[in-house]
C-alpha positions in Angstrom: 119.5 60.7 -1.9 120.1 57.4 -3.7 123.6 56.2 -4.8 124.7 53.2 -6.8 128.0 51.4 -6.3 129.4 48.0 -5.5 129.2 46.7 -1.9 132.8 47.3 -0.7 133.2 50.6 -2.6 129.8 51.6 -1.1 131.3 50.9 2.3 134.2 53.2 1.6 131.9 55.9 0.3 129.7 55.7 3.4 132.7 55.8 5.6 133.9 59.0 3.9 130.4 60.6 4.1 129.9 59.8 7.8 133.1 61.6 8.7 131.7 64.9 7.5 127.9 64.7 7.0 125.1 63.7 9.4 122.8 61.3 7.7 120.3 58.5 8.3 120.5 55.3 6.3 117.0 54.5 5.1 117.6 51.5 2.9 120.5 49.5 1.4 120.5 46.6 -1.0 123.0 44.7 -3.2 123.2 41.2 -4.7 121.0 38.2 -4.2 123.5 35.4 -4.8 126.5 34.8 -2.6 128.7 33.3 -5.4 128.2 36.3 -7.7 130.6 39.3 -7.7 127.9 42.0 -7.5 128.3 44.9 -9.8 126.2 47.4 -8.0 124.7 48.3 -4.6 122.1 51.0 -3.8 121.7 53.0 -0.7 119.1 55.6 0.3 120.3 58.4 2.7 118.4 61.1 4.4 120.3 64.3 4.9 119.4 67.9 5.9 119.1 70.4 3.1 122.1 72.4 4.4 124.4 69.4 4.0 123.3 68.6 0.4 126.3 70.4 -1.1 128.8 68.7 1.2 127.4 65.3 0.4 127.7 66.0 -3.4 131.3 67.1 -3.0 132.2 64.0 -1.1 130.5 61.7 -3.6 132.2 63.5 -6.5 135.6 63.3 -4.9 135.2 59.6 -4.1 134.1 58.8 -7.6 137.3 60.4 -8.9 139.3 58.2 -6.4 137.5 55.1 -7.7 138.0 56.0 -11.3 141.7 56.5 -10.7 142.0 53.2 -8.8 140.0 51.1 -11.3 140.9 52.8 -14.6 142.3 49.5 -15.9 139.9 46.9 -14.3 136.7 48.9 -14.7 137.1 52.1 -16.8 133.4 52.7 -16.8 133.0 52.7 -13.0 130.6 55.4 -11.9 128.6 56.7 -8.9 125.1 57.9 -9.5 123.7 60.3 -6.9 120.1 61.5 -7.3 117.3 63.0 -5.3 114.6 60.4 -4.6 112.1 59.3 -2.0 111.8 56.0 -0.2 109.3 55.0 2.4 110.5 53.3 5.6 112.1 54.0 8.9 115.8 54.9 9.1 118.3 52.4 10.5 119.5 52.8 14.1 122.6 55.0 14.2 124.7 52.4 16.0 123.6 49.7 13.7 124.5 51.9 10.7 128.0 52.5 12.1 128.5 48.7 12.5 127.3 48.0 8.9 129.8 50.6 7.5 132.6 49.1 9.7 131.8 45.7 8.4 131.8 46.8 4.7 135.0 48.6 5.3 137.1 45.8 6.8 135.5 42.5 5.8 138.0 40.2 4.0 137.3 40.1 0.3 139.0 38.9 -2.8 142.1 36.7 -3.2 143.5 35.5 0.2 146.2 33.1 -1.0 147.7 31.3 -4.0 148.4 27.6 -4.6 152.0 26.4 -4.3 151.7 23.6 -6.9 150.6 25.7 -9.9 151.9 29.2 -10.5 149.2 31.9 -10.6 146.4 29.6 -9.3 144.3 31.1 -6.6 144.0 28.8 -3.6 141.7 30.7 -1.2 139.3 33.6 -1.8 135.9 35.0 -0.9 133.5 37.6 -2.1 130.7 39.5 -0.4 127.7 38.5 -2.7 124.6 39.4 -0.7 123.6 42.6 1.1 119.9 42.7 1.7 117.8 44.6 4.2 115.1 42.2 5.5 112.4 43.6 7.9 114.4 44.6 11.0 117.7 43.1 10.1 120.4 43.2 7.4 121.7 40.0 5.8 125.3 39.8 4.4 126.7 36.6 2.9 130.1 35.8 1.5 131.1 32.8 -0.6 134.3 31.3 0.8 136.4 29.0 -1.4 139.6 27.2 -1.0 141.3 24.0 -2.2 142.8 23.7 1.3 140.3 22.9 4.1 142.5 24.5 6.8 142.7 27.8 4.8 139.0 27.9 4.4 138.5 27.3 8.1 140.8 30.2 8.8 138.8 32.6 6.7 135.5 31.4 8.3 137.0 32.1 11.7 138.0 35.6 10.6 134.4 36.3 9.5 133.0 34.8 12.7 135.4 36.9 14.8 134.5 40.1 12.9 130.8 39.4 13.3 131.3 38.8 17.0 133.2 42.0 17.5 130.4 44.0 15.8 127.6 42.1 17.6 126.3 40.3 14.6 125.1 36.7 14.4 127.1 34.3 12.2 126.3 31.0 10.5 127.8 28.7 7.8 125.6 27.3 5.1 126.2 25.3 1.9 129.8 24.3 2.7 131.9 23.1 -0.3 134.5 20.5 0.8 138.0 21.2 -0.5 139.4 19.2 -3.5 143.2 19.6 -3.6 145.3 19.2 -6.7 146.9 15.8 -7.2 150.2 16.0 -9.0 150.1 12.2 -9.8 146.8 11.4 -11.5 146.5 8.4 -13.8 143.0 9.4 -15.1 144.3 12.8 -16.0 147.2 11.2 -18.0 144.7 8.9 -19.8 142.4 11.8 -20.6 145.2 14.0 -21.9 146.4 11.1 -24.1 143.0 10.5 -25.6 142.4 14.2 -26.2 145.6 14.4 -28.2 144.6 11.3 -30.2 141.1 12.5 -31.0 141.9 16.2 -31.7 145.5 16.1 -32.8 146.7 18.7 -30.3 147.8 18.7 -26.7 145.1 19.7 -24.2 145.6 22.5 -21.7 145.6 20.8 -18.4 145.1 23.2 -15.5 143.4 23.8 -12.2 140.7 26.4 -11.6 139.5 28.2 -8.5 135.9 27.2 -8.1 133.4 25.2 -6.1 132.8 21.8 -7.6 130.9 18.6 -6.8 134.2 16.8 -6.8 134.9 18.1 -3.3 131.9 16.2 -2.0 133.0 13.0 -3.8 136.5 13.4 -2.4 135.2 13.9 1.1 133.2 10.6 0.9 135.8 8.6 -1.0 139.3 9.7 0.2 142.0 9.1 -2.3 139.7 8.7 -5.3 141.4 9.8 -8.6 139.2 12.4 -10.4 139.3 15.1 -13.1 136.7 17.6 -14.1 135.9 18.8 -17.6 133.2 20.6 -19.5 132.3 22.6 -22.6 133.4 26.2 -23.2 131.6 28.7 -21.1 131.9 32.5 -21.0 131.1 35.1 -18.4 130.1 32.4 -15.8 127.9 33.5 -12.9 126.8 36.7 -14.7 123.8 37.9 -16.7 125.9 37.4 -19.9 126.7 33.7 -19.2 127.0 31.7 -22.4 127.5 28.1 -23.4 129.1 26.9 -26.7 126.9 24.4 -28.4 129.6 23.0 -30.7 131.9 22.6 -27.7 129.1 20.7 -25.9 128.9 18.3 -28.8 132.7 17.7 -28.7 132.8 17.1 -25.0 130.0 14.6 -25.3 131.8 12.6 -27.9 135.1 12.8 -25.9 133.5 11.7 -22.6 131.9 8.6 -24.3 135.3 7.6 -25.6 137.0 8.2 -22.3 134.5 6.1 -20.5 134.9 3.3 -23.0 138.7 3.4 -22.5 138.3 3.4 -18.7 136.1 0.3 -18.8 138.6 -1.6 -20.8 141.6 -0.3 -18.8 
């Protein structure tokens, strides 16, 4: 049987199934990008015919649970269960239990908020990759934080979890932290110019994302920086879009800001 669901919900689903049904996990796959919040995950399970009905009941019950929990955030959430075939050897039973345990308890989502700006996420992570490769399974989470110490804490939690479950752990593509500066001269200049050019006050805010500014701040401690860009929608998703008119405006604005900085 094959079922579709997101990574962590799939972990909950498999945890519920293993409590009542004997099965073998033949294949599992999810996202391919660690910085993308994956919308679906697929798993192939092999079960005896006499446990088919029990499996269907559990899946149906868990789908109702998920629908109730996510009726606001994702009203169209669904679990698809269908009979299918898939070639390949089943995963070792002990490895399967460890995978389900990892999916069930791995940290995910918002871990902390910034103390300077109300509502701004400071630290978070998401499980973006779940891929079966030859004789191993690769799981990857993108960890983000504007505070280096908080990011280090999350990485240590992941490393500890991997160690307890007998997994290997490594860190790749680290993004240095870029903390909010409450006193920024360049931000004040940029806001003043924006109001002069477009006759309205800009919305000055901070976002929770990985930016190249972190690398610059790491190499040049104390440098005054801001980040800006055109209007984007549905970032890091198949529906990502860029506003062409906004791109033209930001180009015009940046040229003027650079001219003002040179003469400052």
